[in-house]
C-alpha positions in Angstrom: -20.5 -8.0 -13.0 -17.1 -6.6 -12.4 -15.1 -7.5 -9.3 -15.8 -4.2 -7.5 -19.5 -4.9 -8.0 -19.4 -8.4 -6.6 -17.5 -7.5 -3.5 -19.7 -4.6 -2.8 -23.0 -6.6 -3.5 -21.7 -9.2 -0.9 -21.1 -6.5 1.7 -24.2 -4.3 0.8 -26.1 -3.3 4.0 -28.5 -0.6 2.4 -28.6 2.1 -0.4 -28.6 2.3 -4.2 -26.0 0.2 -5.8 -25.6 2.5 -9.0 -23.1 5.2 -9.9 -24.4 8.4 -8.0 -26.3 6.4 -5.4 -25.1 6.5 -1.6 -24.6 2.9 -0.1 -23.8 1.4 3.4 -21.0 -1.2 3.2 -20.2 -3.9 5.9 -16.6 -3.6 6.9 -14.8 -6.8 7.6 -11.4 -5.5 8.8 -9.7 -2.2 9.9 -6.2 -0.9 10.6 -5.0 2.1 12.3 -1.5 3.4 12.5 -0.1 5.4 15.5 -0.2 8.9 13.9 -3.9 8.4 13.5 -5.0 5.6 15.8 -4.7 7.5 19.1 -7.6 9.8 18.2 -9.6 6.8 16.6 -9.5 4.7 19.9 -10.3 7.7 21.9 -13.5 8.0 19.8 -14.1 4.3 20.0 -13.9 4.5 23.8 -16.5 7.4 23.8 -19.1 5.2 21.8 -19.1 2.9 24.8 -19.0 -0.5 23.1 -17.5 -3.3 24.9 -15.4 -4.9 22.1 -14.6 -4.2 18.3 -17.4 -5.7 16.2 -15.4 -6.4 13.0 -13.9 -9.6 11.9 -10.5 -8.3 12.4 -9.0 -5.0 13.5 -5.2 -4.2 13.9 -3.4 -1.3 15.6 0.1 -0.7 14.0 2.9 1.3 15.4 4.9 2.4 12.4 4.9 6.2 12.0 5.8 8.3 15.1 8.8 6.4 15.9 11.2 9.3 17.2 11.5 9.1 21.0 13.0 12.5 21.6 10.6 12.9 24.4 7.9 10.8 26.2 4.9 11.8 24.0 5.3 9.2 21.3 6.0 6.4 23.7 3.1 7.5 25.7 0.8 7.1 22.8 2.2 3.7 21.9 1.5 2.6 25.4 -1.9 3.6 25.4 -2.6 2.0 21.8 -1.2 -1.3 23.3 -3.6 -1.1 26.4 -6.6 0.0 24.5 -6.2 -2.8 21.9 -6.0 -5.5 24.7 -9.1 -3.8 26.2 -11.2 -3.9 22.9 -9.9 -7.0 21.2 -7.7 -5.4 18.7 -4.3 -7.1 17.3 -1.4 -4.9 18.2 1.6 -4.6 16.1 4.3 -3.2 18.1 7.2 -0.8 17.0 9.7 -2.8 14.7 7.1 -5.2 13.2 6.9 -3.0 10.0 4.8 -0.8 8.1 1.2 -1.3 8.5 0.2 -2.2 4.9 3.3 -4.5 4.3 2.5 -6.4 7.5 -1.1 -6.6 6.9 -0.6 -8.0 3.3 1.7 -10.6 5.0 -0.5 -11.4 7.9 -4.1 -10.5 7.7 -5.2 -9.6 4.2 -7.8 -11.9 2.5 -9.2 -11.9 -1.1 -12.9 -10.6 -1.2 -12.7 -8.7 2.2 -13.7 -5.1 2.8 -11.1 -2.9 4.8 -11.2 0.4 6.3 -7.9 2.0 7.2 -6.9 5.4 8.8 -4.1 5.8 6.1 -4.3 7.0 2.8 -2.4 4.0 1.5 -4.6 1.4 2.8 -5.5 0.5 -0.8 -2.4 -1.6 -0.8 -4.6 -4.6 0.3 -6.2 -4.4 -3.2 -3.1 -6.2 -4.4 -4.4 -9.4 -2.7 -8.0 -8.9 -3.9 -9.4 -7.0 -1.0 -11.6 -3.8 -1.4 -9.4 -1.7 1.0 -10.3 2.0 1.5 -8.4 4.8 3.3 -10.7 6.7 5.6 -10.6 9.2 8.5 -10.4 7.9 12.1 -13.9 8.6 12.9 -14.9 6.4 10.2 -12.7 3.6 11.3 -13.8 3.9 14.9 -17.3 3.6 13.6 -16.4 0.5 11.6 -14.8 -1.0 14.7 -18.0 -0.2 16.7 -19.9 -2.3 14.1 -21.2 0.6 11.9 -21.3 0.3 8.0 -19.2 2.6 6.0 -21.3 5.2 4.0 -19.9 6.1 0.6 -21.0 7.1 -2.9 -21.5 4.2 -5.2 -18.4 4.4 -7.4 -17.7 4.4 -11.1 -15.2 1.5 -11.9 -12.4 2.2 -14.4 -11.1 -1.0 -15.9 -7.5 -1.5 -16.7 -6.9 -4.1 -19.1 -3.3 -5.6 -18.9 -1.5 -7.6 -21.5 2.1 -8.8 -22.0 4.8 -9.0 -19.1 7.0 -6.5 -17.9 10.5 -6.3 -19.8 13.7 -6.4 -18.1 14.6 -3.2 -15.8 10.8 -2.2 -15.7 9.3 -2.5 -12.3 5.5 -2.6 -11.0 6.1 1.2 -10.0 6.5 2.0 -13.7 2.8 0.6 -14.2 1.3 3.0 -11.7 3.4 5.8 -12.9 2.1 5.1 -16.5 -1.4 5.2 -15.3 -0.7 8.6 -13.5 0.6 9.8 -16.7 -2.7 8.9 -18.1 -5.3 9.8 -15.6 -3.3 12.4 -13.6 -4.0 13.1 -10.0 -7.2 15.0 -10.4 -10.7 14.1 -11.6 -10.9 10.7 -10.3 -13.0 11.2 -7.2 -15.6 8.4 -6.5 -13.9 6.0 -8.9 -12.2 2.7 -8.3 -9.6 1.2 -10.6 -10.0 -2.6 -11.3 -7.2 -4.5 -13.1 -7.9 -7.4 -15.2 -6.7 -9.2 -18.3 -4.1 -11.8 -19.3 -1.1 -9.5 -18.0 -2.3 -9.9 -14.4 -1.0 -13.4 -14.3 2.5 -12.1 -14.8 2.5 -9.8 -11.7 3.1 -11.2 -8.2 1.3 -10.1 -5.2 4.0 -7.7 -4.0 4.1 -6.2 -7.4 0.3 -5.9 -7.4 0.4 -4.2 -4.1 2.9 -1.6 -5.5 0.3 -0.7 -8.1 -2.6 -0.5 -5.7 -0.9 1.3 -3.0 0.2 4.2 -5.4 -3.7 4.3 -6.7 -3.9 6.8 -3.8 -1.9 9.3 -5.8 -4.8 9.0 -8.5 -7.2 10.2 -6.3 -9.4 7.3 -6.6 -11.6 5.6 -3.7 -9.3 2.5 -4.1 -7.9 -0.1 -6.5 -8.0 -3.9 -6.7 -6.7 -6.9 -8.5 -8.5 -10.3 -8.9 -7.5 -13.2 -6.6 -6.1 -16.0 -8.7 -3.3 -18.6 -8.6 -0.8 -16.0 -7.9 -2.6 -14.8 -5.1 -2.9 -18.3 -3.7 0.8 -19.0 -4.2 1.5 -15.9 -2.1 -0.8 -17.0 0.7 0.7 -20.5 0.7 4.1 -18.9 1.1 2.8 -16.8 4.1 1.2 -20.2 5.5 -2.2 -18.8 5.2 -3.5 -20.6 2.1 -6.9 -21.2 4.0 -7.7 -17.4 3.6 -7.6 -17.8 -0.3 -10.6 -17.6 -2.4 -10.9 -16.9 -6.2 -12.3 -13.6 -7.0 -12.6 -12.1 -10.5 -14.9 -10.2 -12.7 -17.3 -11.9 -15.1 -16.2 -12.5 -18.6 -18.9 -9.9 -19.9 -18.3 -7.4 -17.2 -18.8 -3.8 -18.0 -16.8 -0.6 -16.9 -17.2 3.0 -16.9 -14.1 3.1 -19.1 -11.5 0.6 -20.3 -7.6 1.5 -20.5 -5.5 -0.6 -22.4 -1.9 -1.2 -21.0 0.5 -3.5 -22.6 3.1 -4.1 -20.0 5.6 -5.2 -22.6 5.8 -1.6 -24.0 6.7 0.1 -20.6 9.9 1.5 -19.9 11.5 2.7 -16.5 9.6 5.9 -15.4 10.0 8.6 -12.6 7.9 11.1 -11.1 9.3 14.8 -10.7 8.0 17.8 -8.6 5.7 19.1 -8.1 3.1 16.2 -8.2 3.0 12.5 -8.7 1.7 12.8 -12.3 4.6 14.8 -13.6 6.1 11.7 -15.4 9.3 11.5 -17.2 11.2 8.6 -18.5 14.5 7.7 -16.8 16.1 8.3 -20.0 14.9 11.9 -20.0 16.3 12.9 -16.5 19.6 10.9 -17.0 22.5 13.0 -15.6 20.5 14.5 -12.9 22.5 15.0 -9.8 21.4 12.8 -6.9 22.3 13.4 -3.2 19.9 11.1 -1.4 18.2 7.7 -2.5 15.7 6.1 -0.3 14.9 2.5 -1.0 11.7 1.2 0.9 8.3 2.7 2.0 5.0 0.9 1.9 5.3 1.1 -1.8 8.5 -0.7 -2.7 9.9 -2.6 0.5 9.3 -6.1 -0.4 12.1 -8.8 -0.5 12.0 -8.6 -4.3 12.3 -4.9 -4.2 15.4 -4.9 -1.9 16.9 -7.9 -3.7 17.0 -6.5 -7.1 18.5 -3.2 -5.6 21.2 -5.1 -3.9 22.1 -7.1 -7.2 22.7 -3.8 -8.9 24.9 -2.5 -6.0 26.9 -5.7 -5.2 30.7 -5.1 -5.5 30.5 -1.3 -5.7 30.6 1.7 -3.3 28.1 4.6 -2.7 29.4 7.6 -4.2 30.6 10.0 -1.4 28.1 12.7 -2.1 25.2 10.2 -1.9 23.3 9.1 1.0 21.5 5.7 0.5 18.7 4.9 2.9 17.3 1.3 3.0 13.8 0.7 4.6 12.7 -2.9 5.0 9.0 -3.0 4.9 8.5 -5.6 7.8 10.5 -7.5 10.3 9.8 -10.5 8.0 11.4 -8.9 5.1 14.4 -7.7 7.3 14.9 -11.3 8.5 14.7 -12.6 5.0 17.4 -10.2 3.5 19.5 -10.8 6.5 19.3 -14.7 5.7 19.9 -14.3 2.0 22.9 -11.8 2.0 21.3 -8.8 0.7 21.4 -7.0 4.0 25.3 -7.7 4.0 25.4 -6.2 0.5 23.6 -3.0 1.7 26.0 -2.7 4.5 29.0 -3.3 2.5 28.4 -0.8 -0.2 27.7 2.1 2.4 24.1 2.1 2.9 22.1 3.3 5.8 19.8 0.6 7.1 16.7 2.2 8.9 14.2 0.8 11.1 11.2 -1.3 9.5 8.6 1.5 9.8 7.2 4.7 7.8 10.2 6.9 7.8 11.4 9.3 5.2 8.2 8.9 3.2 6.4 10.9 6.1 9.5 13.2 6.8 10.4 11.1 10.0 13.9 12.0 9.8 16.3 11.9 6.9 15.5 15.3 5.3 18.0 15.9 2.2 20.3 18.8 2.0 19.2 22.2 0.4 18.9 22.3 -3.1 18.7 18.5 -3.6 16.9 16.9 -6.3 13.5 16.1 -5.1 10.4 14.1 -6.2 7.0 14.0 -4.9 6.4 12.1 -1.6 5.9 8.4 -2.0 7.2 8.3 -5.6 10.6 9.4 -4.5 10.9 6.0 -2.6 11.1 3.4 -5.4 
């Protein structure tokens, strides 16, 4: 069995576990964010349950952060009180982006998760089967109902080698977008395996599974190995670790071979994330705004690397540099290691640890500025 089949077999409630069949899956965890959570919890209240029936559910406030009137704050207060009423963990504004914080605090290998946000597959970086869904589906899961879905085809991506200097985990998923495009991948799950997996840290894996959403697949997943254990140990959650991997003779609908050592820096251009160019091809393009962060690339490693490039320099007068730490933990760490001071000294604007420019919550670029597709511009 491959890894997807193993996790699904453990959580199968009913149905036909074969491509084309319909199955019901038991859901261990859920997450919501405040742009989608208000309606999800209203639906949960209407179901008349006394408490959530998942192992763990979390309500994050990280999207509608502007408080130009009372509406957003009123929603946040409702989310806080309904979370207390139903036994849901509540992550208040400022704690960080839901996917980054969930990876740090709650993600666990081998678990299933349903989230009312398209980039919920970030959890696949830690070995979860994490699926983005509508608010009603998430409310039903919180009420103890299984998630009904079509049994997926599993596309295997065999990774070999290791990333060369100046090549990031983002380049792995951009390369895969160039191969598979954003269309034709419905009811498929991407599973990464091979010797190259061990060269990638959990934050790097999470970057790759996060942008699996742009492929249009159901989700993406990495095995849980010693690198996963290392990450959970650093988060003081080693007890949550379990080894999960495909069998040696596992089969896939299709296998894509990807040698990490052959990759070079890539970027996506408008109008879609699969319009991939090498950085060499777009060299010389005038840039007026740079956003470093989002749920795709806001780990300590991402920000530290960017700061190392910028140290001792000054941002060009015609460029606005925006930096978004992914979580309160990330912000605290870069404050301690000097990275935050570097960003401030070079002229960057430090934004709240939240989902900001990625969803258009402020920081719109000027007319005629170079643009990239949403999510991929934040690298």
